[in-house]
C-alpha positions as CSV (number, residue, x, y, z in Angstrom):
1,M,8.7,16.5,22.5
2,E,9.4,13.1,23.4
3,L,5.1,12.7,24.6
4,F,4.3,14.7,21.6
5,D,5.8,12.7,19.1
6,H,4.6,9.5,20.5
7,T,1.2,10.4,20.9
8,A,1.3,11.6,17.1
9,M,2.9,8.0,16.4
10,D,0.0,6.2,18.7
11,C,-2.4,8.5,15.9
12,S,-0.8,6.6,13.0
13,K,-0.9,2.9,14.8
14,L,-4.6,3.7,15.4
15,I,-5.8,4.6,11.7
16,T,-3.6,1.3,10.8
17,Q,-5.6,-0.7,13.3
18,R,-9.0,0.5,12.0
19,Y,-8.3,0.4,8.8
20,S,-6.5,-2.8,7.9
21,T,-6.5,-5.5,10.3
22,S,-3.8,-7.6,7.7
23,F,-1.5,-4.8,7.9
24,T,-1.7,-4.3,11.6
25,L,-0.9,-8.1,12.3
26,G,2.0,-7.9,9.4
27,I,3.6,-4.9,11.6
28,K,2.6,-6.6,15.0
29,T,5.3,-9.4,13.4
30,L,7.9,-7.3,12.7
31,N,11.0,-6.3,14.8
32,K,9.6,-3.7,17.9
33,K,12.3,-1.4,16.1
34,F,10.0,-0.8,12.7
35,H,6.6,-0.8,14.2
36,Y,6.4,2.9,14.7
37,P,8.2,3.5,11.2
38,I,5.9,1.4,9.2
39,Y,2.6,2.9,11.1
40,S,3.4,6.0,10.2
41,I,3.8,5.8,6.4
42,Y,0.7,3.2,6.4
43,G,-1.3,6.4,8.5
44,Y,0.5,9.0,6.0
45,V,-0.5,7.1,2.9
46,R,-3.9,5.9,3.8
47,Y,-4.7,9.4,4.9
48,A,-4.2,10.8,1.4
49,D,-6.4,8.2,-0.3
50,E,-9.1,8.8,1.8
51,I,-9.0,12.7,0.3
52,V,-9.4,11.5,-2.9
53,D,-11.7,8.5,-2.6
54,T,-13.7,8.9,-0.1
55,F,-14.7,13.2,0.9
56,H,-17.1,13.4,-1.8
57,D,-18.9,16.3,-0.4
58,Y,-15.6,18.8,-0.3
59,D,-13.0,20.0,-2.8
60,K,-10.8,17.0,-3.1
61,T,-8.4,18.8,-5.2
62,K,-7.4,22.1,-2.6
63,L,-7.6,19.2,0.4
64,L,-4.9,17.2,-1.8
65,E,-2.7,20.3,-2.4
66,R,-3.0,21.2,1.2
67,F,-2.1,18.2,2.1
68,K,1.0,18.1,-0.1
69,S,1.6,21.6,0.6
70,D,1.7,20.5,4.6
71,T,3.9,17.4,3.9
72,F,6.7,18.9,2.6
73,R,6.6,21.9,5.0
74,A,6.2,19.2,8.4
75,I,9.2,17.9,6.5
76,D,11.6,20.7,6.2
77,E,10.6,22.0,9.7
78,G,10.7,18.6,11.3
79,I,7.5,19.4,13.1
80,S,3.6,19.3,12.1
81,L,0.5,20.1,14.5
82,N,-1.4,17.2,12.1
83,P,0.0,14.3,14.3
84,V,-0.3,12.3,11.0
85,L,2.1,14.6,9.0
86,H,4.4,14.4,12.3
87,S,5.1,11.0,12.5
88,F,5.7,10.9,8.4
89,Q,8.2,13.6,8.7
90,K,10.1,12.2,11.5
91,V,10.0,8.5,9.6
92,V,11.0,10.6,6.3
93,N,14.1,12.4,7.9
94,E,15.2,9.6,10.4
95,Y,15.3,7.0,7.6
96,N,16.5,10.0,4.5
97,I,13.6,8.7,2.1
98,D,14.2,10.1,-1.0
99,H,11.8,13.0,-1.3
100,S,10.8,11.9,-5.2
101,L,9.2,8.6,-3.5
102,I,6.5,11.4,-1.7
103,D,6.1,13.5,-4.9
104,A,5.3,10.0,-7.1
105,F,2.8,8.8,-4.3
106,L,1.5,12.4,-4.1
107,K,1.3,12.7,-8.4
108,S,-0.8,9.4,-8.3
109,M,-2.9,10.5,-5.8
110,E,-3.5,13.6,-7.8
111,M,-4.5,11.1,-10.8
112,D,-7.1,9.6,-8.7
113,L,-8.9,13.0,-8.9
114,N,-9.1,13.1,-13.0
115,E,-8.6,9.7,-14.6
116,T,-11.4,7.2,-15.0
117,K,-9.6,5.0,-17.9
118,Y,-6.1,4.4,-18.2
119,N,-3.9,4.0,-20.8
120,E,-0.4,1.5,-20.2
121,A,1.6,4.4,-19.6
122,D,-0.7,6.0,-17.0
123,Y,-1.4,2.8,-15.5
124,Q,2.2,2.0,-15.6
125,E,3.2,5.3,-13.3
126,Y,0.2,5.0,-11.8
127,I,1.0,1.9,-10.4
128,Y,4.7,2.9,-9.7
129,G,3.3,6.2,-7.6
130,S,0.5,4.4,-5.6
131,A,2.0,0.7,-4.6
132,E,5.5,0.9,-5.7
133,V,7.2,3.7,-3.8
134,V,4.9,2.8,-0.8
135,G,6.9,-0.6,-0.9
136,L,10.4,1.4,-1.3
137,M,9.7,3.7,1.5
138,C,9.2,0.5,4.0
139,L,12.1,-1.0,2.3
140,M,14.2,2.4,3.5
141,V,13.3,1.8,6.9
142,F,14.1,-2.1,6.9
143,C,17.3,-1.3,5.6
144,E,18.7,1.4,8.0
145,G,20.6,2.8,6.0
146,N,22.4,0.2,4.2
147,R,22.3,1.4,0.7
148,T,23.8,-1.8,-0.9
149,M,20.9,-3.9,0.5
150,F,18.5,-1.4,-0.6
151,K,19.4,-1.2,-3.9
152,T,19.6,-5.1,-4.2
153,L,15.8,-5.7,-2.9
154,S,14.4,-2.7,-4.4
155,A,13.0,-4.2,-7.4
156,S,11.2,-6.8,-5.4
157,A,9.9,-4.4,-3.2
158,K,7.9,-2.5,-5.9
159,R,6.9,-5.7,-7.4
160,L,5.6,-6.7,-4.1
161,G,4.0,-3.0,-3.7
162,A,2.4,-3.7,-7.1
163,A,1.2,-7.2,-6.3
164,F,-0.8,-5.3,-3.3
165,Q,-2.4,-2.9,-5.2
166,K,-3.3,-5.0,-8.3
167,V,-5.1,-7.4,-6.1
168,N,-6.9,-4.4,-4.5
169,F,-7.9,-3.1,-7.9
170,V,-9.4,-6.8,-8.9
171,R,-11.4,-6.7,-5.1
172,D,-12.7,-3.5,-5.1
173,I,-13.4,-3.4,-9.0
174,K,-16.9,-2.8,-8.4
175,S,-16.8,-0.2,-5.9
176,D,-14.1,1.7,-8.1
177,F,-16.7,1.8,-11.0
178,E,-19.6,2.1,-9.2
179,E,-18.5,5.0,-6.9
180,R,-16.2,6.4,-8.3
181,G,-16.3,5.8,-12.3
182,R,-12.8,4.2,-12.5
183,V,-11.8,1.3,-13.8
184,Y,-7.7,1.0,-13.7
185,F,-6.5,-2.2,-16.0
186,P,-5.9,-0.6,-20.0
187,G,-8.3,-1.2,-22.3
188,V,-10.9,-3.3,-19.5
189,D,-14.5,-2.3,-20.0
190,F,-16.3,-2.9,-16.5
191,N,-19.2,-3.8,-18.0
192,T,-17.9,-6.9,-20.6
193,F,-15.2,-7.6,-18.2
194,S,-14.3,-11.3,-19.4
195,A,-12.8,-14.2,-18.5
196,S,-9.9,-13.8,-20.9
197,S,-9.4,-10.4,-19.7
198,K,-9.1,-11.4,-16.0
199,K,-6.7,-15.0,-16.5
200,Q,-4.6,-11.9,-18.2
201,I,-4.7,-9.7,-15.5
202,E,-4.1,-12.6,-13.1
203,A,-1.1,-13.7,-14.7
204,D,0.5,-10.5,-14.2
205,I,-0.2,-10.4,-10.8
206,Q,1.4,-13.8,-10.3
207,A,4.4,-12.6,-12.1
208,D,4.7,-10.0,-9.2
209,F,4.2,-11.9,-6.6
210,D,6.9,-14.8,-8.0
211,A,9.8,-11.8,-8.2
212,A,8.2,-10.1,-5.0
213,L,9.0,-13.7,-2.9
214,V,12.7,-13.7,-3.9
215,G,13.4,-10.2,-2.6
216,I,11.1,-11.4,0.8
217,K,13.6,-13.9,1.6
218,Q,16.5,-11.4,2.0
219,L,14.9,-8.9,3.9
220,P,16.7,-8.7,7.5
221,K,15.6,-10.6,10.1
222,G,13.2,-8.3,12.0
223,A,11.5,-7.5,8.5
224,R,11.4,-11.0,6.7
225,M,8.0,-12.2,8.7
226,G,6.2,-9.1,9.1
227,V,6.0,-9.0,5.3
228,Y,6.0,-12.6,5.0
229,L,2.5,-12.6,7.0
230,A,1.5,-9.5,4.6
231,Y,2.2,-11.8,1.2
232,K,0.7,-14.8,2.6
233,Y,-2.6,-12.5,3.2
234,Y,-2.9,-11.1,-0.1
235,L,-1.4,-14.4,-2.1
236,K,-4.5,-16.1,-0.2
237,L,-6.8,-13.3,-1.4
238,F,-5.7,-13.2,-4.9
239,R,-6.1,-17.4,-5.3
240,K,-9.8,-16.9,-3.8
241,I,-9.9,-14.1,-6.5
242,K,-8.6,-15.9,-9.6
243,N,-11.7,-19.5,-8.3
244,C,-14.2,-16.4,-8.3
245,P,-16.1,-15.5,-11.9
246,C,-16.0,-12.4,-13.1
247,S,-19.8,-12.1,-12.4
248,K,-19.0,-12.6,-8.8
249,I,-16.8,-10.2,-8.6
250,K,-18.8,-7.6,-10.1
251,E,-21.2,-8.1,-7.9
252,Q,-19.6,-8.1,-4.4
253,R,-16.1,-7.4,-3.0
254,I,-13.9,-10.5,-2.0
255,R,-12.4,-10.7,1.5
256,I,-10.9,-12.7,3.6
257,P,-12.5,-13.5,7.3
258,N,-10.7,-12.1,10.3
259,T,-10.6,-16.0,11.7
260,K,-8.9,-17.2,8.6
261,K,-6.4,-13.8,9.3
262,F,-5.4,-15.3,12.2
263,S,-4.4,-18.8,10.8
264,I,-2.2,-17.1,8.5
265,L,-0.3,-15.7,11.0
266,L,-0.5,-19.1,13.2
267,S,1.2,-20.6,10.1
268,T,3.3,-17.8,9.4
269,Y,4.8,-18.5,13.3
270,L,4.8,-22.3,12.5
271,Q,6.3,-22.4,8.9
272,P,8.4,-19.2,8.5
273,I,10.0,-18.3,5.3
């Protein structure tokens, strides 16, 4: 069973490495005891996201319904032959992750199947389920059962998840609209995306980053540097987006080169939070 468990967790690690250089670097700077749990959470949410974003030639609704039922069956039974679900259920059961967080996450994934334009209420619900709850899941791992710490830091964890997601929304606004017909920001029309709309969105994101940093400084030492590295990477990406005109954002996906990511890693080591 130990070999099966480790093989499943290695699959989640591989998914993280293939899909996200930045999160892989962040996880590597965490205390080793947190590596596999965070890989497992990332692998799970990434594959759910792939269902709704990528599998255009398949029945996404059925796939997501099956993914959801298989998720809770794995959690209840403590095992799954799907390595992503098996590694995720181990984290959920070991760290007592609230099932309502998983429900909220999957609800947001379901929204991606049907919603193309969001009003304010739907937008807030989507942000909570797709991003804030992921921050809360990771925080439950970092707190290792310390409910007082979790309660103290939960607001900041949610704001960090929200900041990351909103940056992704701006960065991916072209592909979301052209490939999926989506615009997440309430009241924003991709075709007339203006500098004033962009500034309002940026002010909201900056407020999330500021609130998140307060909590990052209070994280346990073994988690602090890895989360701070992810924070610095996304902040760098956000600042690059701020310096780009709307026309450029509508034409191409803004990126941070891998060489720059490694320099961010080095600066985090040299100037820790």
